[in-house]
VOLUM-262014 format. One line per field, with one value per residue (C-alpha): z, y, x; residue in three letters. Coordinates in steps of 0.001 Angstrom, whole numbers, plus 500000, padded with zeros to 6 digits. Each point is the difference from the previous one (the first is absolute). Layout:
BEGIN
w	Z  ...
v	Y  ...
u	X  ...
type	ALA  ...
//
This chain:
BEGIN
w	887471  499955  500066  497228  502272  501059  496343  499113  502889  498919  496419  501221  501863  498802  497396  500878  503530  498713  497499  502752  502180  497112  500100  496713  499963  499351  498931  498815  499714  497626  500374  497962  498749  501675  497098  497339  499747  500666  499658  500671  502300  497813  502695  500901  503286  500397  502964  500157  496520  498197  496278  498069  496717  498657  500754  500584  503460  501999  502932  503620  503281  500126  496501  500630  503065  498087  497140  501984  502792  497754  502278  499422  500242  503508  501237  498568  501853  503242  499423  499488  502993  502325  500788  498224  501375  499375  503564  500089  496703  501006  503123  497974  497259  502512  501270  496425  499197  503197  499205  496425  501247  502549  497439  497540  502591  501051  496365  499184  501828  499738  501980  497099  497606  501985  500071  496185  500107  502710  497485  496565  497044  496318  497432  496512  498474  502773  499404  496243  500591  502596  498636  496246  499312  502733  500389  503792  502078  502559  502725  499125  499988  503377  501484  498835  501253  496818  499979  497467  500043  497755  500749  499817  496295  499211  499501  501024  502129  501366  503506  500958  503727  501291  503377  502156  501609  502910  497807  500438  497023  498935  496638  497271  496282  497592  496347  497427  498230  497424  497471  496292  498527  496525
v	018601  503171  503275  502570  502617  497551  499128  503703  500580  497100  501269  503405  498645  501490  497523  500533  498717  496990  499199  500183  497740  497530  500091  501865  502252  503491  502903  503342  498534  497257  496341  496871  498656  496659  498953  499533  499559  503620  501225  503681  501405  500293  499896  503570  500748  503149  500819  496902  498543  497981  499613  498039  501610  496698  497367  502510  498587  502607  500376  501004  498637  497143  498744  500303  497764  497604  499610  499902  497708  497994  500714  500399  503474  499310  498513  502955  502404  498071  499968  503777  500879  497483  498022  496770  496858  501050  501222  500733  501868  501767  501447  501294  501343  501827  501724  500894  501336  502033  501435  500834  501694  502025  500926  501171  502133  501713  500897  501332  502640  498512  502804  502315  497898  497931  502713  499891  496379  500399  501432  499425  502126  499156  502779  499609  499020  497408  498599  499826  498138  497552  499286  500465  499043  497442  498801  499815  499787  502666  497337  499379  503733  500421  496938  501218  503542  501601  503781  502709  503580  502825  501675  503714  499662  498545  496456  497167  497158  496716  499020  496340  499253  497004  498411  497506  496878  502056  502506  502797  502236  499296  501712  501929  499701  502695  499442  502765  500195  502756  497888  500198  496968  498803
u	686653  502075  498098  500405  501589  502730  500696  500207  502388  502210  500025  501174  503040  503306  501241  503683  499383  498080  502786  502614  497841  499991  503832  500336  503064  498677  502187  498633  496470  501230  500858  500620  496693  499218  497758  502688  503775  500913  503594  499300  497326  496909  497300  499045  498265  497930  497754  497777  500592  502660  500727  502623  500925  501374  497337  497160  499184  498112  497670  499559  501422  497478  500780  503747  499691  497740  502472  503248  498724  497626  497024  496289  498502  498650  503288  501938  497688  500503  503763  499993  497834  501601  496828  500915  501572  503604  500459  503743  499806  496778  501559  502908  497700  497797  503138  501021  496495  500002  503436  498968  496864  501982  502668  497357  498239  503223  500798  496544  497964  496505  498361  500751  497887  497491  497322  499776  498840  497345  497496  501543  498946  500334  500285  498514  503403  500468  496510  500677  503245  498671  496534  500310  503619  500652  496380  500208  496839  499047  500305  503662  500732  498326  501729  503422  499257  501303  500079  500773  501174  501120  503324  500827  500853  496574  501338  497662  501360  498670  501154  500341  500468  501996  499262  501909  498519  498699  498145  502567  500675  503594  500210  498255  500558  498844  499169  500052  496603  500574  501884  499246  498271  500991
type	MET  ILE  ASP  LYS  LEU  LYS  ILE  GLN  GLN  LEU  ARG  SER  LEU  PRO  ILE  VAL  GLY  VAL  ALA  LYS  ARG  LEU  ASN  LEU  THR  VAL  SER  HIS  LYS  ARG  CYS  LEU  CYS  PRO  PHE  HIS  ASP  ASP  GLN  ARG  PRO  SER  LEU  TYR  LEU  ASN  LYS  ASN  LEU  TYR  HIS  CYS  PHE  VAL  CYS  GLU  ALA  HIS  GLY  ASP  PRO  ILE  SER  LEU  VAL  GLN  LYS  VAL  ARG  HIS  LEU  THR  PHE  THR  ASP  ALA  CYS  HIS  TRP  LEU  ASP  GLY  SER  GLY  THR  LEU  THR  ALA  GLU  ASN  THR  GLN  LEU  SER  THR  VAL  ASN  SER  GLN  LEU  SER  THR  GLU  ARG  ARG  THR  GLU  PHE  ASN  ALA  SER  ARG  TYR  SER  ARG  PHE  PHE  GLU  HIS  PRO  PHE  LEU  SER  VAL  PRO  ALA  GLN  ASP  PHE  LEU  PHE  ARG  GLU  ARG  HIS  LEU  SER  PRO  GLN  VAL  ILE  GLN  TYR  CYS  ARG  LEU  ASN  SER  TYR  ARG  ASP  SER  HIS  GLY  THR  HIS  TRP  LEU  GLN  ILE  PRO  TYR  TYR  ASP  LEU  HIS  GLY  HIS  LEU  ILE  GLY  VAL  GLN  SER  ARG  TYR  LEU  ASP  TYR  LYS  LYS  ASP
//
């Protein structure tokens, strides 16, 4: 059994690194889709997600490994974290994961943001978006450590933190909350 934290960490792996580990040729966050006969790169890779605009394949690092390597969910998780039976590959993957984690931390100054996620706060617009529009539970919000803020122009934002396998903050995504609904 794989614990929920480990699954969350695997799902937050940078998808470009996972695609390269799967021997997909990545250029400018795009590659040929391995799920159909692709002539031009139609598989787009962004942060920890992939999406093909031709065959509509999409998912996270775990599902990409599952589909490309034809593995079960559990085997894909073991392949990603290096604890499975594929020892030669696991050693190499652990090195890749370590390098990705180090690269991410050198590009991003986590100390600037980490304090915001110690005691997250959700504004009324953030609560409306998460609970009423997206129907997320308070437990999910707390687990993901989502936070919100209002900038100097009065615009409301939702902050989504990203963590590596070791629990280090490696990135923050902000979502604009003051959009007009049709």
